[in-house]
C-alpha positions as CSV (number, residue, x, y, z in Angstrom):
1,M,-15.2,15.6,4.5
2,Q,-14.7,12.7,6.9
3,G,-16.5,10.3,4.6
4,L,-14.4,11.3,1.7
5,N,-11.2,10.9,3.7
6,S,-12.2,7.4,4.9
7,W,-13.1,6.4,1.3
8,M,-9.7,7.6,0.1
9,Q,-7.9,5.7,2.8
10,A,-9.8,2.5,2.0
11,C,-8.9,2.7,-1.7
12,T,-6.3,0.3,-2.9
13,L,-3.6,1.3,-5.4
14,P,-5.4,0.0,-8.6
15,R,-8.7,1.8,-7.6
16,A,-6.8,4.9,-6.7
17,S,-4.9,4.8,-10.1
18,L,-8.2,4.5,-11.9
19,V,-9.6,7.5,-10.0
20,A,-6.4,9.4,-10.8
21,L,-6.8,8.5,-14.5
22,L,-10.4,9.9,-14.4
23,L,-9.3,13.0,-12.6
24,G,-6.6,13.6,-15.2
25,A,-9.2,13.1,-18.0
26,L,-11.4,15.6,-16.2
27,N,-8.5,18.1,-16.1
28,V,-8.5,18.3,-19.9
29,F,-11.9,20.1,-19.7
30,S,-10.3,23.1,-17.9
31,F,-8.5,24.1,-21.1
32,A,-9.8,25.4,-24.5
33,P,-12.4,25.0,-25.9
34,F,-14.3,24.2,-22.7
35,F,-12.7,26.6,-20.3
36,I,-14.1,25.0,-17.1
37,W,-11.1,26.2,-15.3
38,P,-12.2,25.2,-11.7
39,L,-11.9,21.6,-12.7
40,Q,-8.1,21.9,-12.8
41,F,-8.0,23.0,-9.1
42,L,-10.5,20.4,-8.0
43,S,-8.7,17.5,-9.8
44,L,-5.3,18.5,-8.5
45,A,-6.7,18.9,-5.0
46,A,-8.2,15.4,-5.2
47,L,-4.9,14.0,-6.4
48,F,-3.0,15.6,-3.5
49,L,-5.6,14.3,-1.1
50,F,-4.8,10.8,-2.3
51,F,-1.2,11.4,-1.6
52,L,-2.0,12.6,1.9
53,A,-4.4,9.8,2.6
54,H,-1.7,7.1,2.0
55,P,1.6,8.1,3.7
56,E,2.5,4.4,3.8
57,W,2.9,4.1,0.0
58,N,6.5,3.9,-1.3
59,K,8.0,6.0,-4.1
60,K,7.1,3.5,-6.8
61,Q,3.4,3.5,-5.8
62,V,3.2,7.3,-5.6
63,F,4.9,7.5,-9.0
64,L,2.3,5.1,-10.5
65,L,-0.5,7.2,-9.0
66,G,1.0,10.4,-10.4
67,F,1.7,8.8,-13.8
68,S,-2.0,7.6,-13.9
69,Y,-3.0,11.2,-13.5
């Protein structure tokens, strides 16, 4: 867990936005016809971990990350 946290803290905003975009695309597979419902919890948890890893980001940067998701 420590390695994941340090990797998330090292991510810049463009890289974090790309990862959020991929997490959002992964979230689609939790609905019909795939029904891989744990992906929704995992992708949302990863998004919130990005928010927690960067408390120094302002509202505009957090909005961009959430919009990328």
